[in-house]
Each structure stands twice: as structure tokens, then as C-alpha cells.
C-alpha positions, 0 to 999 in steps of 0.5 A: 235729344237722342232716343236710347232704344232697341227692338226685339222682333218676333216675340210671344206676347204672353211670354213677355207679359209673364216675364215682365210681371214676374220681374216686377214691371208694371203695366201702365197702358194698353192703347191703339195708337194712331199717327200721321207721318209727314215728309219735310218740304223739301224731303229730307232723307231719314228725317220726318214729322210724326203726329201721334195719339194714344187717345189720351195723350198726343205728341208732335215730333221731329224724328231723324235716324242718324245711325241705324246701327246704334242704340242711340242712333235716332234723334227725337224732338217732341212736344205734347199737343192738346188736340190731335185733329187740330194739330193735323189741321194746322200742319195742313194749313202750313202745307204739310200733307200726311203721307200716311195714317198709321196704327199700332197696338201698344202695351206699355210696362215700366221697370225701374226707369225703363219703358218696355212697349209690346208693339203690334203693327199691321203685317208684322209679327209683334215685337218689344221696344225697350227704351231707357234714359241711357245706353247703359240702362237699356243694356242692363235691362237686356241682361235681365231678360231672355231673348233671341239675340238674332232678333235684336235690332236698332232699326226704326219701324219703317226700316223693319218693314222695308229691310226685314219683311220687304214691305213698303209701308208707303204702298199698304195701309198700316191700319187694323180692320174695324173688327180687330181689338 
């Protein structure tokens, strides 16, 4: 299945929260997410395995960027798993070693059939990710909100680190210090 999503970089959290709540969006979660990222063996360009948890739900996914310039340019095959740590142990038994443990903070709002995630990652300014059931739904939502069009991107997080902020996520630990809430 192809994801239908865009990101708006460098947003102000308070402005977006107010805008979303004023339009009737409902906050459905506020989490610290953790994820392991694994490369295929042999490594496949623009394709990886992700194990993610928000402390409540955990998922295992295969992600593949097929066209980083399109709203529907990423393929995702995802399944819920019951135990984050055991799934990681199974993957290790299968010969997969995570290349990274990553963390991000996510506040999720839902407006009609659109998920709006306010994401904060280490070393990046906060951005918003907008995902819907179709390209048209995402575009319709964008027409309802105020944003800087120059900050709109279809790049995935790894590409945002590398291409926009010139940070190699493989060379830094993408975790928050213990005292950050």
C-alpha cells in the first residue's frame, strides 16, 4: 500500500495546535515513539524494515521510497505486533541487526479522515506530517490550513536529515536525553 502523506517543516507547535483545535480536530495521542531500523540483507536502496512502538501499540513495517517527489511516493507494508522487544529478538535471530534505535515525540490529531502528526525529532525543528486515505484528501486538508509552501515536502525523515539539514542520521544518536519530556 502506498502512503499518502506530506510534511510541513519548521512549524510552531502552539500555532498548529490552536489551528487544529479551532477547526475541530481532536487530539488522539501524545507519545514518545521508539523505533529500530534494519537494512535488508543484502542492503536494498530506499527500502528498510522498521519496528516501532509508542508504548501502547507496536508495528513492524517494510518501507520503500519509490518516488520521493510524490505525496504517494512511499510504499508501506505494516502489521501490528504484540511485543516490541520480542519482535526485535525474533528479527535478531533471523540475522537482522538494527542499524539504529531512534526516538521522536508525536502529538496526533485527527480531522475527519486525516491524521495530523506534530513530530519532534532530535536535531530537527518540529514539523507536521499530514496523512490521508488519498492524495486528494491530503490536498483538500492542505487547502484548509495556513502554512509556508516553501516548507512543504514529500521527503521521508531520513532524507530530511540528510538533504535539508545535512545531518547523517547514521552518525548521530537519534534519542532524547533522559531529562527531556
